[in-house]
C-alpha positions as CSV (number, residue, x, y, z in Angstrom):
1,X,92.2,4.0,17.6
2,X,94.7,0.8,16.9
3,X,95.7,-0.2,13.8
4,X,96.7,-3.2,14.9
5,X,94.8,-6.2,14.3
6,X,94.2,-8.6,17.0
7,X,93.6,-12.5,15.1
8,X,92.3,-15.8,17.5
9,X,95.9,-17.0,18.5
10,X,94.1,-20.5,16.8
11,X,93.4,-18.5,13.6
12,X,95.4,-19.3,10.2
13,X,95.1,-15.4,9.5
14,X,97.5,-15.0,12.7
15,X,99.6,-17.2,11.9
16,X,100.1,-15.0,8.1
17,X,100.2,-12.4,10.9
18,X,103.1,-13.2,12.5
19,X,105.1,-14.2,9.7
20,X,104.6,-10.8,8.1
21,X,105.0,-9.3,11.7
22,X,108.6,-10.5,11.9
23,X,109.2,-9.9,8.0
24,X,109.7,-13.8,7.9
25,X,107.9,-13.5,4.0
26,X,110.2,-16.1,2.5
27,X,109.5,-18.7,5.2
28,X,105.6,-18.3,4.4
29,X,106.0,-18.6,0.3
30,X,107.9,-21.7,1.6
31,X,105.2,-23.0,3.1
32,X,102.8,-21.9,0.6
33,X,105.2,-23.3,-2.1
34,X,104.7,-26.5,0.0
35,X,101.3,-26.7,0.5
36,X,100.1,-26.0,-3.1
37,X,102.4,-28.8,-4.0
38,X,101.0,-30.8,-2.1
39,X,97.4,-30.3,-3.4
40,X,98.5,-30.8,-6.5
41,X,99.7,-33.7,-5.9
42,X,96.2,-35.2,-4.1
43,X,94.6,-33.7,-7.0
44,X,96.4,-35.8,-9.4
45,X,95.9,-38.7,-7.9
46,X,92.4,-38.5,-7.2
47,X,92.5,-37.8,-11.2
48,X,95.2,-40.9,-12.0
49,X,92.5,-43.2,-10.3
50,X,89.3,-42.2,-11.9
51,X,88.0,-44.7,-14.2
52,X,88.2,-43.9,-17.9
53,X,85.0,-43.8,-19.6
């Protein structure tokens, strides 16, 4: 039995697995931090646009 897990090529898990396989955790961290920053920016825009009651 193999310890290798295969994912579909377009799966987010496959992308993460490739970063980890290539020992590229710093690049993965940069991408995740950028994505989190973008999520906070979007949430902030939503909060600013809410009407005050």
